[in-house]
C-alpha positions as CSV (number, residue, x, y, z in Angstrom):
1,M,84.3,115.0,100.5
2,S,83.3,111.8,101.0
3,I,85.2,108.4,100.7
4,I,84.3,104.4,100.1
5,D,85.5,102.0,102.2
6,Q,87.2,100.2,98.9
7,K,89.1,103.1,98.2
8,W,90.4,104.0,101.7
9,P,93.4,102.2,102.0
10,E,94.7,103.9,98.6
11,I,93.7,107.5,99.7
12,K,94.9,106.7,103.4
13,H,98.6,105.9,102.0
14,R,98.3,109.0,99.7
15,L,97.7,111.2,102.4
16,E,100.4,109.6,104.9
17,A,103.2,110.2,102.1
18,W,102.0,113.9,101.7
19,L,101.8,114.4,105.4
20,G,104.9,112.8,106.3
21,P,108.5,114.4,107.3
22,S,109.9,113.0,104.2
23,N,108.1,115.2,102.5
24,F,109.1,118.6,103.9
25,D,112.7,119.6,103.7
26,A,114.6,121.0,106.5
27,N,112.9,124.7,106.4
28,G,109.5,122.9,106.5
29,Q,108.5,123.6,102.7
30,Q,106.5,121.0,101.6
31,K,108.3,118.7,98.7
32,Q,105.5,117.5,96.3
33,S,101.6,118.3,96.5
34,L,99.1,115.9,97.1
35,R,98.3,115.9,93.3
36,E,102.0,114.9,92.7
37,I,101.8,112.2,95.0
38,A,98.5,110.6,93.8
39,K,99.9,110.6,89.7
40,K,102.4,108.1,91.1
């Protein structure tokens, strides 16, 4: 996978939201998939 410079800020934000602690419940289960986050 490659990412061009112009797209990086948008993609970085999505990846950080996906991997961030607020995207996991108390049991460590993911709340939203990367696909769901990307649709927002």
